TORROMAR-393280 format. One line per 10 residues: for each residue x, y, z of C-alpha. Coordinates in pm, whole numbers, plus 50000, padded with zeros to 5 digits. Each point is the difference from the previous one (the first is absolute). Layout:
<atoms>
X:Y:Z  ...
</atoms>
This chain:
<atoms>
46044:51980:58008  50272:50268:50008  50261:49639:49923  49811:49895:49692  50010:50338:49865  50369:50020:50033  50015:49624:49874  49825:50142:49666  50212:50289:49953  50306:49804:49962
49840:49727:49764  49916:50308:49757  50380:50133:50016  50134:49669:50005  49812:49954:49706  50095:50308:49800  50337:49927:50032  50016:49638:49881  49783:50099:49706  50245:50278:49928
50295:49749:50045  49879:49791:49733  49905:50257:49763  50029:49888:49585  50136:50348:49906  50411:49966:49876  50204:50242:49926  50122:50010:49627  50327:50116:49798  49808:50275:49735
50191:50111:49700  50024:49999:49588  50309:49977:49825  50055:50002:49636  50222:49838:49722  50239:49822:50313  50026:50278:50254  50192:49909:50272  49814:50096:50265  49648:49828:50035
50120:49730:49794  50312:49871:50235  50013:50215:50297  49633:50091:50077  49984:50285:50277  49821:49914:50328  49915:50408:50075  49793:49970:49662  49710:49814:50108  49649:49909:49964
49746:49797:50289  49782:49727:49838  49727:49855:50150  50086:49652:49849  50204:49977:49696  50367:50162:49936  50097:49939:49589  50312:50055:49766  49892:50025:49649  50192:50055:49663
49831:50034:49673  50146:49956:49592  50075:50360:50030  50253:49977:50263  49819:50182:50302  50063:49852:50298  49794:50028:50352  49939:49931:50329  49746:50093:50181  49668:49914:50263
49728:49811:49785  49644:50181:50021  49678:50011:49798  50076:50272:49689  50371:49924:49951  50144:50175:49704  50213:49713:49976  49856:49639:50157  49682:49984:49924  49880:49709:50196
50129:49708:50207  49921:49763:49728  50207:50226:49728  50336:49886:50264  49838:49654:49959  49983:49999:49661  50314:50186:49929  50258:49889:50216  50262:50094:49782  49888:50351:50020
49855:50013:50377  50073:49880:50326  49781:50053:50320  50115:49931:50346  49870:50081:50370  50189:49761:50220  50167:50340:50150  50119:50361:49956  50204:50067:49694  49971:49635:49890
50020:50150:49617  50307:50083:50037  50226:49748:49811  50225:50168:49807  50041:49935:49623  50305:50016:49776  50023:50080:49627  50156:49741:49783  50239:50066:49727  50025:49820:49639
50254:50057:49693  49810:50185:49736  50093:49929:49642  49966:49979:49662  50193:49829:49748  50016:49725:49748  50082:49649:50046  50281:49949:49861  50125:50371:50124  50047:49947:50387
50128:50318:50165  50359:49963:50228  49800:50281:50227  49660:49948:50126  49837:50321:50161  49742:49905:50288  49713:50204:50163  49777:50026:50285  49643:49895:49989  49678:50184:50068
49779:49795:50256  49686:49886:49864  49926:49749:50265  50044:49880:50334  50143:49633:49824  50330:50017:49802  49946:50038:49652  50380:49936:49896  50163:50015:49693  49975:49854:49667
50207:49918:49676  49772:49969:49678  50144:49879:49685  49836:50002:49710  50056:50045:49651  50373:50039:50022  49956:50257:50249  50043:49980:50347  49853:50257:50293  50048:50034:50346
49811:50166:50259  49746:50047:50353  49725:49808:49971  49840:50297:50193  50133:50254:49679  49689:49771:49771  49637:50045:50065  49823:49780:50135  49906:49747:49659  50334:49987:49924
50128:49905:50316  49751:49687:49964  50094:49942:49659  50411:49973:50102  49904:49780:50303  49874:49751:49746  50229:50071:49746  50201:49699:49876  50244:50279:49792  50001:50200:50375
50198:49933:50343  49896:50164:50281  50225:50003:50327  49989:50139:50362  50343:50032:50094  50184:50302:50009  50118:50106:49633  49881:49649:49884  49991:50089:49655  50363:50039:49928
50124:49688:49854  49651:49775:49942  50065:49786:49711  49696:49872:49827  49906:49590:50036  50144:49961:49621  49902:49635:49823  50200:49972:49640  49999:49742:49750  50351:49839:49992
50105:49863:49656  50341:50018:49858  50058:49694:49699  49878:49690:50213  50021:49716:49797  49667:49930:50113  49815:50244:49909  49926:50292:49702  50085:50325:50161  49847:50162:49735
49668:49803:50027  49822:50112:50349  49746:49697:50035  50382:49800:50031  50123:50225:50243  49919:49925:50340  50264:50051:50293  49973:50319:50219  50239:50175:50206  49921:50279:50294
50223:50250:49884  49882:50239:50283  50358:50050:50107  50129:50021:49680  49782:50231:49814  49664:50189:49983  49935:49911:49582  50014:49703:49807  50112:49958:49661  50007:49779:49660
50289:50055:49765  50207:49894:49697  50356:49923:50015  50267:50050:49709  49917:49648:49883  49581:50043:49978  49963:49814:50329  49681:50101:50240  50079:50066:50353  49729:50066:50291
50151:50148:50318  50002:50337:50175  50119:50327:49904  50378:50118:50131  50062:50298:49849  49964:50160:49660  50370:50001:49910  50009:49678:50064  49699:49863:49887  50077:50200:49651
50334:49809:49986  49878:49678:50088  49674:49971:49745  50128:50227:49695  49704:49826:49812  49758:50211:50256  49831:49917:50268  49675:50136:50232  49936:50064:50386  49720:49984:50208
49902:50097:50360  49745:49722:50070  50021:49642:50133  50032:49758:49730  50021:50263:49757  50282:49864:49781  49806:49698:49843  49918:50164:49682  50087:49952:49662  50300:50247:49902
49992:50151:49736  49628:49958:49945  49882:49866:49690  50331:49786:50000  49925:49718:49794  49882:49703:50104  50005:49634:49796  49913:49619:50050  50274:49809:50174  50062:49640:49977
50238:49766:49899  49867:49684:49805  49757:49880:50229  49662:49859:49909  49824:50327:50084  50253:50176:49830  49889:49791:49658  49642:50083:49990  49928:50255:50248  49699:49817:50103
50059:50111:50401  49956:50395:50064  50318:50103:49932  50097:50341:50104  50277:50277:49867  50247:50087:50229  50211:50309:49991  50356:49882:49821  50286:49983:50268  50233:50179:49833
49898:50364:49899  50061:50111:49595  49794:50275:49863  50051:49814:49682  49879:49658:50145  49772:49746:49851  49803:49691:50035  50103:49657:49803  49891:49659:49941  50208:49754:49874
49910:49619:49879  50262:49760:50031  50007:49628:49776  49844:49829:50229  49706:50227:49965  50056:50141:50387  49887:50385:50053  50245:50271:50159  49833:50339:50084  50222:50303:50196
50125:50361:49960  50280:50093:49749  50218:50131:50308  50001:49615:50115  50304:49810:50099  49782:49679:49923  50160:49746:49783  49716:50028:49756  50037:50360:49943  50340:49926:49870
49872:49688:49799  49698:50246:49869  50268:50202:49908  50166:49765:49733  49697:49873:49867  49803:50265:49840  49758:49722:49881  49936:49859:50283  49974:50347:50192  49743:50280:50000
50042:50346:50194  49712:50256:50081  49979:50338:50160  49699:49985:50213  49923:49934:50352  49905:49612:50035  50020:49972:49577  50230:49664:50022  49670:49771:49980  50120:49817:49675
49934:49647:49903  50238:49771:49854  49853:50010:49691  50008:50380:49954  50380:49963:49980  49916:49729:49718  49842:50221:49799  50267:50272:50071  50268:49691:49905  49811:49935:49680
49938:50342:49924  50337:50052:49974  50114:49697:49844  49763:50084:49717  50153:50394:49967  50329:49825:49951  49927:49721:49780  49851:50282:49807  50292:50230:49968  50236:49678:49903
49727:49947:49721  50030:50385:49895  50373:50008:50006  50043:49662:49792  49732:50125:49697  50218:50319:50015  50305:49805:49909  49842:49777:49790  49855:50285:49781  50321:50247:49991
</atoms>
């Protein structure tokens, strides 16, 4: 009987020690930091701790308040386990060992600048970014409307961060000061007096060039001879010298496929083929290849009644013949106006002939009666 009593007492104390040894209580770092304070964020102190029945946590919010603590009901920062599961970028729970919430976090550094695209600063300033997430938020380079903005993603509100992350105008990177020399992907139309294309007519220009390593802008300009060029911006002084008849710069991909200057004269352009004669096909007017503010459209009819149409600034042989044969040449100044048919020229020729005959008759009568 005595043996049995001793055995029961032994089993009782043994069971208490086993339960105590497998207690779920954990010790946790317990501290609060604001706006990148070094202690708590990087090097938490074990002497400042708390005891939790189950979980330790790390938490950060949009106000850059960083917290380490013990999870318990009614916690002012972490309202529930589900909150941490839903927002892993804001909250992390652990329970595998004491002081499991001691991971060191480090602030990011990004360049912080605002400038015009063509005014790249020789020196850029950087800043320390506030910690607002347990994950890296990174640096950004936003290029829009001829302006560049660089900075910390954590300086932006949450809605703006989401916008920047998907924007084609923005580059987000996650290395130290990685937004210093960002060059956005830039595609420009590329045409320079190509024999197979009229560079002035956007519909005829198909070649593009990736200019990301050369420029952040596209350009369309007119040189001293009136020819249109489509390329990329270099610098203002060079562009002004190369394009004395004007140029324009834009900052989106393929944005230089426009008519420049706007309102430029368009004429029907064809050289003696069947469509040119009867205009039965949908012959559309095109921008004149050589720019002239005094340009006109023309129609010319040769002795075989073939029709030639174009711009007065043209270099075609038919334009020269038109100059030499007023009776077979009709000019006009509105876009697409050169739709004249051979009969139109004949009427003009007859009218001109009648006019000169009447003049000759008048002169002869005056001579007779004087």
